[in-house]
DSSP file (Angstrom, degrees, kcal/mol; ACC not computed):
  #  RESIDUE AA STRUCTURE BP1 BP2  ACC     N-H-->O    O-->H-N    N-H-->O    O-->H-N    TCO  KAPPA ALPHA  PHI   PSI    X-CA   Y-CA   Z-CA
    1    1 A M     >        0   0    0      0, 0.0     4,-2.0     0, 0.0     5,-0.2   0.000 360.0 360.0 360.0 -42.5  -37.0   33.0  -82.3
    2    2 A A  H  >  +     0   0    0      1,-0.2     4,-2.6     2,-0.2     5,-0.2   0.913 360.0  54.4 -67.8 -40.7  -39.0   33.4  -79.1
    3    3 A S  H  > S+     0   0    0      1,-0.2     4,-2.2     2,-0.2    -1,-0.2   0.889 106.9  49.3 -61.2 -40.0  -36.1   32.4  -77.1
    4    4 A R  H  > S+     0   0    0      2,-0.2     4,-2.1     1,-0.2    -1,-0.2   0.883 112.2  47.7 -64.0 -40.0  -33.9   35.1  -78.7
    5    5 A E  H  X S+     0   0    0     -4,-2.0     4,-2.3     2,-0.2    -2,-0.2   0.857 110.9  52.0 -72.4 -34.0  -36.5   37.7  -78.0
    6    6 A H  H  X S+     0   0    0     -4,-2.6     4,-2.7     2,-0.2     5,-0.2   0.915 110.8  48.7 -67.3 -40.8  -36.9   36.5  -74.4
    7    7 A K  H  X S+     0   0    0     -4,-2.2     4,-2.9    -5,-0.2    -2,-0.2   0.924 111.8  49.0 -66.4 -42.0  -33.1   36.7  -74.0
    8    8 A R  H  X S+     0   0    0     -4,-2.1     4,-2.4     2,-0.2    -2,-0.2   0.892 111.3  48.8 -63.0 -39.6  -33.1   40.3  -75.4
    9    9 A A  H  X S+     0   0    0     -4,-2.3     4,-2.5     2,-0.2    -2,-0.2   0.945 111.4  50.1 -66.9 -42.8  -35.9   41.4  -73.1
   10   10 A A  H  X S+     0   0    0     -4,-2.7     4,-3.1     1,-0.2     5,-0.2   0.951 112.4  47.9 -60.9 -49.0  -34.0   39.9  -70.1
   11   11 A L  H  X S+     0   0    0     -4,-2.9     4,-2.6     1,-0.2    -1,-0.2   0.915 111.5  49.2 -57.0 -43.0  -30.9   41.8  -71.2
   12   12 A N  H  X S+     0   0    0     -4,-2.4     4,-2.3     2,-0.2    -1,-0.2   0.890 111.1  50.2 -61.9 -40.9  -32.7   45.0  -71.7
   13   13 A E  H  X S+     0   0    0     -4,-2.5     4,-2.6     2,-0.2    -2,-0.2   0.933 111.0  49.1 -63.9 -44.8  -34.3   44.6  -68.2
   14   14 A K  H  X S+     0   0    0     -4,-3.1     4,-2.5     2,-0.2    -2,-0.2   0.936 109.0  53.0 -59.7 -44.0  -30.9   43.9  -66.6
   15   15 A L  H  X S+     0   0    0     -4,-2.6     4,-2.9     1,-0.2    -1,-0.2   0.915 110.1  48.2 -57.3 -43.8  -29.5   47.1  -68.4
   16   16 A Q  H  X S+     0   0    0     -4,-2.3     4,-2.7     2,-0.2    -1,-0.2   0.915 111.2  50.4 -67.0 -37.6  -32.4   49.2  -66.9
   17   17 A Q  H  X S+     0   0    0     -4,-2.6     4,-2.0     1,-0.2    -2,-0.2   0.900 112.7  46.5 -63.2 -36.9  -31.7   47.7  -63.5
   18   18 A L  H  X S+     0   0    0     -4,-2.5     4,-1.6     2,-0.2    -2,-0.2   0.882 112.1  51.2 -68.3 -40.6  -28.0   48.6  -63.9
   19   19 A R  H  <>S+     0   0    0     -4,-2.9     5,-2.3     1,-0.2     4,-0.4   0.925 112.0  45.7 -62.9 -43.4  -29.0   52.0  -65.1
   20   20 A A  H ><5S+     0   0    0     -4,-2.7     3,-0.7     1,-0.2    -1,-0.2   0.864 112.6  50.7 -68.6 -36.5  -31.2   52.6  -62.1
   21   21 A A  H 3<5S+     0   0    0     -4,-2.0    -1,-0.2     1,-0.2    -2,-0.2   0.787 115.4  42.9 -72.2 -27.7  -28.6   51.3  -59.6
   22   22 A T  T 3<5S-     0   0    0     -4,-1.6    -1,-0.2    -5,-0.1    -2,-0.2   0.339 108.2-123.1-100.6   6.1  -25.9   53.5  -61.0
   23   23 A N  T < 5 +     0   0    0     -3,-0.7     2,-0.3    -4,-0.4    -3,-0.2   0.845  53.5 167.6  49.2  44.1  -28.1   56.6  -61.3
   24   24 A S      < -     0   0    0     -5,-2.3    -1,-0.2    -6,-0.2    -2,-0.1  -0.621  35.9-165.2 -86.1 139.6  -27.3   56.7  -65.1
   25   25 A N        +     0   0    0     -2,-0.3    -1,-0.1     6,-0.1     7,-0.1   0.362  50.8 126.0-101.8   0.7  -29.2   58.9  -67.5
   26   26 A A        -     0   0    0      5,-0.2    -2,-0.1     1,-0.1    -7,-0.0  -0.248  42.5-168.9 -56.7 144.4  -27.8   57.1  -70.4
   27   27 A L        +     0   0    0     -8,-0.0    -1,-0.1     5,-0.0     2,-0.1   0.715  63.9  73.2-104.6 -32.8  -30.0   55.6  -73.1
   28   28 A S  S  > S-     0   0    0      1,-0.1     4,-2.1     4,-0.0     5,-0.1  -0.461  81.1-123.7 -80.5 156.7  -27.6   53.4  -75.1
   29   29 A K  H  > S+     0   0    0      1,-0.2     4,-2.6     2,-0.2     5,-0.2   0.925 112.0  53.5 -61.6 -43.4  -26.2   50.1  -73.8
   30   30 A A  H  > S+     0   0    0      1,-0.2     4,-2.3     2,-0.2    -1,-0.2   0.894 110.6  46.6 -63.5 -37.4  -22.7   51.2  -74.3
   31   31 A S  H  > S+     0   0    0      2,-0.2     4,-2.6     1,-0.2     5,-0.2   0.871 110.1  52.5 -72.6 -39.3  -23.3   54.4  -72.3
   32   32 A I  H  X S+     0   0    0     -4,-2.1     4,-2.6     2,-0.2    -2,-0.2   0.926 111.9  47.6 -61.3 -42.1  -25.1   52.6  -69.5
   33   33 A I  H  X S+     0   0    0     -4,-2.6     4,-2.7     2,-0.2    -2,-0.2   0.957 110.5  50.8 -63.1 -50.2  -22.0   50.2  -69.2
   34   34 A V  H  X S+     0   0    0     -4,-2.3     4,-2.1    -5,-0.2    -2,-0.2   0.900 111.7  47.4 -55.5 -43.3  -19.6   53.0  -69.2
   35   35 A D  H  X S+     0   0    0     -4,-2.6     4,-2.9     2,-0.2     5,-0.2   0.939 110.7  52.5 -66.9 -43.9  -21.5   54.8  -66.4
   36   36 A A  H  X S+     0   0    0     -4,-2.6     4,-2.8    -5,-0.2    -2,-0.2   0.921 108.0  50.8 -51.7 -44.1  -21.6   51.6  -64.5
   37   37 A S  H  X S+     0   0    0     -4,-2.7     4,-2.3     1,-0.2    -1,-0.2   0.926 111.0  47.1 -68.3 -40.3  -18.0   51.1  -64.8
   38   38 A K  H  X S+     0   0    0     -4,-2.1     4,-2.3     1,-0.2    -1,-0.2   0.917 111.6  53.5 -58.5 -41.9  -17.3   54.8  -63.5
   39   39 A Y  H  X S+     0   0    0     -4,-2.9     4,-2.2     1,-0.2    -2,-0.2   0.916 107.3  49.9 -62.6 -42.2  -19.7   54.1  -60.7
   40   40 A I  H  X S+     0   0    0     -4,-2.8     4,-2.4    -5,-0.2    -1,-0.2   0.927 111.4  49.1 -61.7 -43.9  -17.8   50.9  -59.7
   41   41 A N  H  X S+     0   0    0     -4,-2.3     4,-2.0     1,-0.2    -1,-0.2   0.872 108.5  51.8 -66.1 -32.8  -14.6   52.8  -59.7
   42   42 A E  H  X S+     0   0    0     -4,-2.3     4,-2.1     2,-0.2    -1,-0.2   0.929 110.6  50.6 -57.3 -48.1  -16.1   55.6  -57.6
   43   43 A L  H  X S+     0   0    0     -4,-2.2     4,-2.6     1,-0.2    -2,-0.2   0.902 107.8  52.7 -61.9 -46.7  -17.3   52.9  -55.1
   44   44 A K  H  X S+     0   0    0     -4,-2.4     4,-2.4     1,-0.2    -1,-0.2   0.894 109.9  48.2 -55.1 -44.4  -13.7   51.3  -55.0
   45   45 A Q  H  X S+     0   0    0     -4,-2.0     4,-2.1     1,-0.2    -1,-0.2   0.859 110.1  50.6 -71.5 -32.9  -12.2   54.7  -54.1
   46   46 A K  H  X S+     0   0    0     -4,-2.1     4,-2.9     2,-0.2    -2,-0.2   0.918 110.7  50.5 -64.2 -45.2  -14.8   55.3  -51.4
   47   47 A V  H  X S+     0   0    0     -4,-2.6     4,-2.2     2,-0.2    -2,-0.2   0.914 110.4  50.3 -48.9 -51.8  -13.9   51.7  -50.0
   48   48 A E  H  X S+     0   0    0     -4,-2.4     4,-2.1     2,-0.2    -1,-0.2   0.914 111.7  46.5 -63.1 -44.7  -10.2   52.6  -50.1
   49   49 A R  H  X S+     0   0    0     -4,-2.1     4,-3.0     1,-0.2    -2,-0.2   0.951 114.3  48.2 -64.6 -47.0  -10.8   56.0  -48.2
   50   50 A L  H  X S+     0   0    0     -4,-2.9     4,-2.4     1,-0.2    -1,-0.2   0.902 110.6  50.4 -67.4 -33.4  -13.1   54.3  -45.6
   51   51 A N  H  X S+     0   0    0     -4,-2.2     4,-1.9    -5,-0.2    -1,-0.2   0.879 112.9  47.4 -64.6 -38.6  -10.5   51.5  -45.1
   52   52 A Q  H  X S+     0   0    0     -4,-2.1     4,-2.7     2,-0.2     5,-0.2   0.937 112.3  49.5 -62.5 -51.5   -7.8   54.3  -44.6
   53   53 A D  H  X S+     0   0    0     -4,-3.0     4,-2.2     1,-0.2    -2,-0.2   0.854 111.0  48.5 -62.6 -38.2  -10.1   56.1  -42.2
   54   54 A I  H  X S+     0   0    0     -4,-2.4     4,-2.9     2,-0.2    -1,-0.2   0.874 112.0  50.6 -69.4 -38.0  -10.8   52.9  -40.2
   55   55 A G  H  X S+     0   0    0     -4,-1.9     4,-2.1     2,-0.2    -2,-0.2   0.902 112.6  46.1 -66.9 -39.5   -6.9   52.1  -40.1
   56   56 A T  H  X S+     0   0    0     -4,-2.7     4,-2.0     2,-0.2     5,-0.2   0.898 113.5  48.8 -72.3 -39.6   -6.2   55.6  -38.8
   57   57 A S  H  X S+     0   0    0     -4,-2.2     4,-2.4    -5,-0.2    -2,-0.2   0.938 112.8  47.4 -62.1 -46.7   -9.0   55.5  -36.3
   58   58 A Q  H  X S+     0   0    0     -4,-2.9     4,-2.5     1,-0.2     5,-0.2   0.899 112.6  48.1 -60.9 -40.7   -7.9   52.1  -35.0
   59   59 A S  H  X S+     0   0    0     -4,-2.1     4,-2.1     2,-0.2    -1,-0.2   0.895 114.4  46.7 -73.1 -33.2   -4.2   53.0  -34.7
   60   60 A S  H  X S+     0   0    0     -4,-2.0     4,-1.8     1,-0.2    -1,-0.2   0.869 113.2  49.5 -72.8 -33.7   -5.1   56.3  -32.9
   61   61 A K  H  < S+     0   0    0     -4,-2.4    -2,-0.2    -5,-0.2    -1,-0.2   0.861 108.3  53.4 -74.3 -32.1   -7.5   54.4  -30.6
   62   62 A A  H >< S+     0   0    0     -4,-2.5     3,-1.2     1,-0.2    -2,-0.2   0.927 111.7  46.0 -64.5 -45.5   -4.8   51.8  -29.8
   63   63 A Q  H 3< S+     0   0    0     -4,-2.1    -1,-0.2     1,-0.2    -2,-0.2   0.872 122.5  34.6 -63.3 -36.3   -2.5   54.6  -28.8
   64   64 A N  T 3< S+     0   0    0     -4,-1.8     2,-2.5    -5,-0.1    -1,-0.2  -0.035  76.2 146.4-105.4  24.8   -5.1   56.4  -26.8
   65   65 A S    <   +     0   0    0     -3,-1.2    21,-0.2    19,-0.0    -3,-0.1  -0.397  22.2 174.1 -77.8  79.0   -6.9   53.3  -25.5
   66   66 A L        -     0   0    0     -2,-2.5     2,-0.1     1,-0.1    19,-0.1  -0.615  33.3-113.4 -77.7 139.1   -7.8   54.6  -22.1
   67   67 A P        -     0   0    0      0, 0.0     2,-0.8     0, 0.0    17,-0.2  -0.441  23.8-117.1 -75.8 147.8   -9.9   52.3  -20.1
   68   68 A A  E     -A   83   0A   0     15,-3.0    15,-2.2    -2,-0.1     2,-0.5  -0.742  35.1-178.4 -83.5 113.3  -13.5   53.2  -19.3
   69   69 A V  E     +A   82   0A   0     -2,-0.8     2,-0.4    13,-0.2    13,-0.2  -0.951   5.9 174.7-122.8 119.6  -14.0   53.5  -15.7
   70   70 A T  E     -A   81   0A   0     11,-2.7    11,-2.9    -2,-0.5     2,-0.4  -0.962   6.5-172.1-123.0 144.4  -17.4   54.3  -14.0
   71   71 A V  E     -A   80   0A   0     -2,-0.4     2,-0.4     9,-0.2     9,-0.2  -0.948   2.5-169.9-135.6 114.9  -18.1   54.4  -10.4
   72   72 A E  E     -A   79   0A   0      7,-2.3     7,-2.4    -2,-0.4     2,-0.4  -0.859  22.8-124.7-106.7 134.8  -21.6   54.8   -9.0
   73   73 A T  E     -A   78   0A   0     -2,-0.4     5,-0.3     5,-0.2     2,-0.2  -0.624  30.5-172.1 -79.4 127.7  -22.4   55.4   -5.3
   74   74 A L  E >   -A   77   0A   0      3,-3.0     3,-1.1    -2,-0.4    -1,-0.0  -0.590  42.3 -90.4-107.9 177.4  -24.8   52.9   -3.8
   75   75 A E  T 3  S+     0   0    0      1,-0.3    -1,-0.0    -2,-0.2     3,-0.0   0.900 123.6  15.4 -57.2 -39.3  -26.5   52.9   -0.4
   76   76 A R  T 3  S-     0   0    0     47,-0.0     2,-0.4    48,-0.0    -1,-0.3  -0.385 134.6 -30.8-134.9  58.8  -23.6   50.9    1.2
   77   77 A G  E <  S-A   74   0A   0     -3,-1.1    -3,-3.0    47,-0.2     2,-0.3  -0.985  79.6 -53.7 141.0-144.9  -20.8   51.2   -1.2
   78   78 A F  E     -AB  73 123A   0     45,-3.0    45,-2.5    -2,-0.4     2,-0.5  -0.969  20.0-136.8-139.9 153.8  -20.1   51.5   -4.9
   79   79 A L  E     -AB  72 122A   0     -7,-2.4    -7,-2.3    -2,-0.3     2,-0.5  -0.945  30.2-167.6 -96.7 122.0  -20.7   50.0   -8.2
   80   80 A I  E     -AB  71 121A   0     41,-3.7    41,-2.5    -2,-0.5     2,-0.5  -0.955   7.8-175.7-120.8 123.3  -17.5   49.9  -10.1
   81   81 A N  E     -AB  70 120A   0    -11,-2.9   -11,-2.7    -2,-0.5     2,-0.4  -0.967   2.6-178.3-116.7 129.1  -17.4   49.2  -13.9
   82   82 A V  E     +AB  69 119A   0     37,-2.9    37,-2.6    -2,-0.5     2,-0.4  -0.992   3.7 175.6-127.9 130.6  -14.0   48.9  -15.8
   83   83 A F  E     +AB  68 118A   0    -15,-2.2   -15,-3.0    -2,-0.4     2,-0.4  -0.982   4.7 168.7-135.3 123.2  -13.7   48.2  -19.5
   84   84 A S  E     - B   0 117A   0     33,-2.7    33,-2.6    -2,-0.4   -18,-0.1  -0.993  32.9-150.9-135.6 131.7  -10.4   48.2  -21.3
   85   85 A E  S    S+     0   0    0     -2,-0.4     2,-0.5    31,-0.2    -1,-0.1   0.582  89.9  63.0 -73.0 -12.5   -9.6   47.0  -24.9
   86   86 A K        -     0   0    0    -21,-0.2     2,-0.4    31,-0.1    30,-0.1  -0.950  68.1-167.7-116.6 127.4   -6.0   46.1  -23.6
   87   87 A N        -     0   0    0     28,-0.6    26,-0.0    -2,-0.5    30,-0.0  -0.936   3.6-172.4-112.7 140.3   -5.6   43.6  -21.0
   88   88 A C    >   -     0   0    0     -2,-0.4     3,-1.6     0, 0.0     4,-0.3  -0.962  37.2 -93.6-127.8 149.4   -2.2   43.1  -19.2
   89   89 A P  T 3  S+     0   0    0      0, 0.0    61,-0.1     0, 0.0    24,-0.0  -0.338 111.1  23.0 -56.5 130.4   -1.3   40.3  -16.8
   90   90 A G  T 3> S+     0   0    0     -2,-0.1     4,-2.3     3,-0.0     5,-0.1   0.458  81.6 120.8  92.5  -2.0   -1.9   41.4  -13.2
   91   91 A L  H <> S+     0   0    0     -3,-1.6     4,-2.3     2,-0.2     5,-0.2   0.919  75.5  49.2 -60.6 -50.6   -4.5   44.0  -13.9
   92   92 A L  H  > S+     0   0    0     -4,-0.3     4,-2.5     1,-0.2    -1,-0.2   0.931 112.4  49.0 -55.0 -47.8   -7.2   42.3  -11.9
   93   93 A V  H  > S+     0   0    0      1,-0.2     4,-2.3     2,-0.2    -2,-0.2   0.910 109.6  52.4 -60.4 -43.7   -4.8   42.0   -9.0
   94   94 A S  H  X S+     0   0    0     -4,-2.3     4,-2.0     1,-0.2    -1,-0.2   0.928 111.6  45.9 -60.1 -43.4   -3.7   45.6   -9.3
   95   95 A I  H  X S+     0   0    0     -4,-2.3     4,-2.0     2,-0.2    -1,-0.2   0.902 111.7  50.0 -64.6 -45.0   -7.2   46.8   -9.1
   96   96 A L  H  X S+     0   0    0     -4,-2.5     4,-1.8     1,-0.2    -1,-0.2   0.780 109.8  52.6 -68.0 -27.4   -8.2   44.5   -6.2
   97   97 A E  H  X S+     0   0    0     -4,-2.3     4,-2.5     2,-0.2    -1,-0.2   0.880 107.5  52.4 -70.5 -40.3   -5.0   45.8   -4.3
   98   98 A A  H  X S+     0   0    0     -4,-2.0     4,-1.5    -5,-0.2    -2,-0.2   0.933 109.3  50.1 -61.3 -43.5   -6.3   49.4   -5.0
   99   99 A F  H  X>S+     0   0    0     -4,-2.0     5,-2.8     1,-0.2     4,-0.6   0.923 110.6  48.2 -56.7 -46.4   -9.6   48.3   -3.5
  100  100 A E  H ><5S+     0   0    0     -4,-1.8     3,-1.3     1,-0.2    -2,-0.2   0.923 108.4  54.5 -69.0 -37.9   -7.9   46.9   -0.4
  101  101 A E  H 3<5S+     0   0    0     -4,-2.5    -1,-0.2     1,-0.3    -2,-0.2   0.809 108.5  49.2 -59.0 -31.4   -5.8   50.0    0.1
  102  102 A L  H 3<5S-     0   0    0     -4,-1.5    -1,-0.3    -3,-0.3    -2,-0.2   0.549 117.7-115.2 -79.5 -13.1   -9.0   52.1    0.1
  103  103 A G  T <<5 +     0   0    0     -3,-1.3     2,-0.7    -4,-0.6    23,-0.2   0.664  66.2 149.4  78.6  18.1  -10.6   49.7    2.6
  104  104 A L      < -     0   0    0     -5,-2.8     2,-0.5    -6,-0.2    -1,-0.2  -0.746  36.2-151.2 -91.8 119.1  -13.1   48.7    0.1
  105  105 A E  E     -C  124   0A   0     19,-3.0    19,-2.6    -2,-0.7     2,-0.7  -0.729  15.3-129.1 -90.6 128.5  -14.4   45.2    0.4
  106  106 A V  E     +C  123   0A   0     -2,-0.5    17,-0.3    17,-0.2     3,-0.1  -0.646  29.3 174.5 -82.2 118.3  -15.5   43.5   -2.8
  107  107 A L  E     +     0   0A   0     15,-2.9     2,-0.3    -2,-0.7    16,-0.2   0.786  69.4   3.7 -88.6 -29.6  -19.1   42.0   -2.2
  108  108 A D  E     +C  122   0A   0     14,-1.5    14,-2.8     2,-0.0     2,-0.3  -0.981  68.9 178.0-156.2 141.8  -19.8   40.8   -5.7
  109  109 A A  E     -C  121   0A   0     -2,-0.3     2,-0.4    12,-0.2    12,-0.3  -0.997  18.1-166.8-150.8 144.7  -17.8   40.8   -8.8
  110  110 A R  E     -C  120   0A   0     10,-3.0    10,-2.3    -2,-0.3     2,-0.4  -0.999  22.4-178.5-126.2 131.7  -17.9   39.7  -12.5
  111  111 A V  E     -C  119   0A   0     -2,-0.4     2,-0.4     8,-0.2     8,-0.2  -0.987  19.6-173.5-138.4 140.1  -14.7   39.6  -14.4
  112  112 A S  E     +C  118   0A   0      6,-2.8     6,-2.2    -2,-0.4    -2,-0.0  -0.990  10.2 169.3-128.5 121.6  -13.6   38.8  -18.1
  113  113 A C        +     0   0    0     -2,-0.4     4,-0.2     4,-0.2   -22,-0.1  -0.148  39.6 108.2-121.6  38.2   -9.8   38.8  -18.7
  114  114 A S  S    S-     0   0    0      2,-0.2   -27,-0.1     4,-0.1    -2,-0.0   0.607 102.4 -31.9 -88.6-111.9   -9.5   37.3  -22.2
  115  115 A D  S    S+     0   0    0    -29,-0.1   -28,-0.6     2,-0.0     2,-0.2   0.902 138.7  37.6 -70.6 -41.5   -8.5   39.7  -25.0
  116  116 A I  S    S-     0   0    0    -30,-0.1     2,-0.5     2,-0.0   -31,-0.2  -0.500  83.8-125.2 -97.2 169.5  -10.3   42.6  -23.3
  117  117 A F  E     +B   84   0A   0    -33,-2.6   -33,-2.7    -2,-0.2     2,-0.4  -0.993  31.4 171.0-121.6 125.4  -10.5   43.4  -19.6
  118  118 A Q  E     +BC  83 112A   0     -6,-2.2    -6,-2.8    -2,-0.5     2,-0.4  -0.986   2.5 173.0-141.2 128.7  -14.0   43.8  -18.1
  119  119 A L  E     +BC  82 111A   0    -37,-2.6   -37,-2.9    -2,-0.4     2,-0.4  -0.993  11.1 179.5-137.5 135.4  -14.8   44.1  -14.4
  120  120 A Q  E     +BC  81 110A   0    -10,-2.3   -10,-3.0    -2,-0.4     2,-0.3  -0.971  23.6 169.3-136.1 120.9  -18.2   44.9  -12.7
  121  121 A A  E     -BC  80 109A   0    -41,-2.5   -41,-3.7    -2,-0.4     2,-0.5  -0.986  32.1-146.4-136.3 145.7  -17.8   44.9   -8.9
  122  122 A V  E     -BC  79 108A   0    -14,-2.8   -15,-2.9    -2,-0.3   -14,-1.5  -0.978  24.5-169.5-109.9 120.7  -19.8   45.9   -6.0
  123  123 A G  E     -BC  78 106A   0    -45,-2.5   -45,-3.0    -2,-0.5     2,-0.3  -0.895   8.2-162.1-114.7 135.2  -17.7   47.2   -3.1
  124  124 A G  E     + C   0 105A   0    -19,-2.6   -19,-3.0    -2,-0.4     2,-0.2  -0.867  21.7 152.8-111.9 149.4  -18.7   48.0    0.4
  125  125 A E        -     0   0    0     -2,-0.3   -21,-0.1   -21,-0.2   -22,-0.1  -0.885  59.0 -80.0-160.4-172.7  -16.8   50.2    2.9
  126  126 A N        -     0   0    0     -2,-0.2     2,-0.5   -23,-0.2   -22,-0.1   0.401  50.2-149.0 -83.9   0.1  -16.9   52.4    5.9
  127  127 A R        +     0   0    0      1,-0.2    -1,-0.1     2,-0.0   -50,-0.0   0.343  65.3 110.1  52.8  -6.8  -18.1   55.4    3.7
  128  128 A D  S    S+     0   0    0     -2,-0.5    -1,-0.2     1,-0.2    -3,-0.0   0.936  92.8  12.2 -63.8 -46.1  -16.4   58.0    6.0
  129  129 A S  S    S+     0   0    0      2,-0.0     2,-0.4     0, 0.0    -1,-0.2   0.543 107.9  90.9-115.4  -4.5  -13.7   59.1    3.7
  130  130 A L        +     0   0    0      4,-0.1     2,-0.3   -28,-0.0    -5,-0.0  -0.765  38.5 169.3 -94.8 135.4  -14.6   57.6    0.2
  131  131 A D     >  -     0   0    0     -2,-0.4     4,-1.8   -58,-0.0     3,-0.3  -0.826  50.8 -96.8-128.3 174.8  -16.5   59.1   -2.5
  132  132 A A  H  > S+     0   0    0     -2,-0.3     4,-2.7     1,-0.2     5,-0.2   0.829 120.0  57.2 -67.8 -29.3  -16.9   57.8   -6.1
  133  133 A Q  H  > S+     0   0    0      1,-0.2     4,-2.6     2,-0.2    -1,-0.2   0.877 104.7  51.4 -66.2 -37.7  -14.2   60.0   -7.5
  134  134 A V  H  > S+     0   0    0     -3,-0.3     4,-2.1     2,-0.2    -1,-0.2   0.936 111.8  46.8 -64.6 -47.3  -11.6   58.8   -5.1
  135  135 A V  H  X S+     0   0    0     -4,-1.8     4,-2.6     2,-0.2    -2,-0.2   0.962 112.6  50.5 -60.5 -51.8  -12.4   55.1   -6.0
  136  136 A K  H  X S+     0   0    0     -4,-2.7     4,-2.5     1,-0.2    -2,-0.2   0.944 110.3  49.6 -51.3 -52.2  -12.3   56.0   -9.8
  137  137 A Q  H  X S+     0   0    0     -4,-2.6     4,-1.9     1,-0.2    -1,-0.2   0.831 110.6  49.2 -57.0 -39.8   -8.9   57.7   -9.4
  138  138 A A  H  X S+     0   0    0     -4,-2.1     4,-2.2     2,-0.2    -1,-0.2   0.897 111.5  49.8 -69.3 -40.1   -7.5   54.6   -7.5
  139  139 A V  H  X S+     0   0    0     -4,-2.6     4,-2.5     1,-0.2    -2,-0.2   0.948 112.6  46.9 -61.0 -49.4   -8.8   52.2  -10.2
  140  140 A L  H  X S+     0   0    0     -4,-2.5     4,-2.1     1,-0.2    -1,-0.2   0.849 111.3  50.5 -63.1 -36.3   -7.3   54.4  -12.9
  141  141 A E  H  X S+     0   0    0     -4,-1.9     4,-2.9     2,-0.2     5,-0.2   0.913 110.1  52.6 -66.6 -40.6   -3.9   54.7  -11.0
  142  142 A A  H  X S+     0   0    0     -4,-2.2     4,-2.3     1,-0.2    -2,-0.2   0.934 110.6  46.7 -63.7 -45.9   -3.9   50.8  -10.7
  143  143 A I  H  X S+     0   0    0     -4,-2.5     4,-2.5     1,-0.2    -1,-0.2   0.902 111.8  50.8 -58.8 -42.5   -4.4   50.4  -14.3
  144  144 A K  H  X S+     0   0    0     -4,-2.1     4,-2.0     2,-0.2    -2,-0.2   0.911 109.9  49.0 -60.7 -44.5   -1.7   52.9  -15.2
  145  145 A S  H  X S+     0   0    0     -4,-2.9     4,-1.9     2,-0.2    -1,-0.2   0.901 110.7  50.9 -68.8 -39.2    0.8   51.2  -13.0
  146  146 A C  H  X S+     0   0    0     -4,-2.3     4,-1.6    -5,-0.2    -1,-0.2   0.916 111.5  48.2 -56.9 -43.7    0.0   47.8  -14.4
  147  147 A N  H  X S+     0   0    0     -4,-2.5     4,-0.6     1,-0.2    -2,-0.2   0.837 109.6  51.8 -65.8 -33.3    0.4   49.1  -17.9
  148  148 A E  H  < S+     0   0    0     -4,-2.0     3,-0.4     2,-0.2    -1,-0.2   0.821 106.4  54.4 -70.1 -34.2    3.7   50.7  -17.0
  149  149 A E  H  < S+     0   0    0     -4,-1.9    -2,-0.2     1,-0.2    -1,-0.2   0.874 107.1  53.0 -64.8 -37.9    5.1   47.5  -15.5
  150  150 A Q  H  <        0   0    0     -4,-1.6    -1,-0.2     1,-0.2    -2,-0.2   0.669 360.0 360.0 -72.4 -17.6    4.3   45.8  -18.7
  151  151 A E     <        0   0    0     -4,-0.6    -1,-0.2    -3,-0.4    -2,-0.2   0.436 360.0 360.0 -89.5 360.0    6.2   48.2  -20.9
């Protein structure tokens, strides 16, 4: 008998937790369960919408995946950061050739060329004709030409 009452109390406690979790105002067990079922269906619809939004976002990002290029002016050169979600064979070589054409000597560099492309380089040069915008534009052109060669 005590076991049955213990089970009933546990069930009522679980129903009250369900009622609270689903923001239900129902008092009967059946109404609480119906409200919970509606709440679950609403959550499923939200998940579907979010998955669609994520899919749309990722496809538009893939189409417009422009690399992030930043160039900071240092006392004797530049700090160049490149991040691209898309890596193509020869991208590093194209960027280094662009540096060479500018007369920019790479003093230090860290590169990751796995699924993504990431480059952090410190370049020194004669500073007479170069500014950060010229370096950035040269890097973007190198990336663009590399991507066009792969297509």
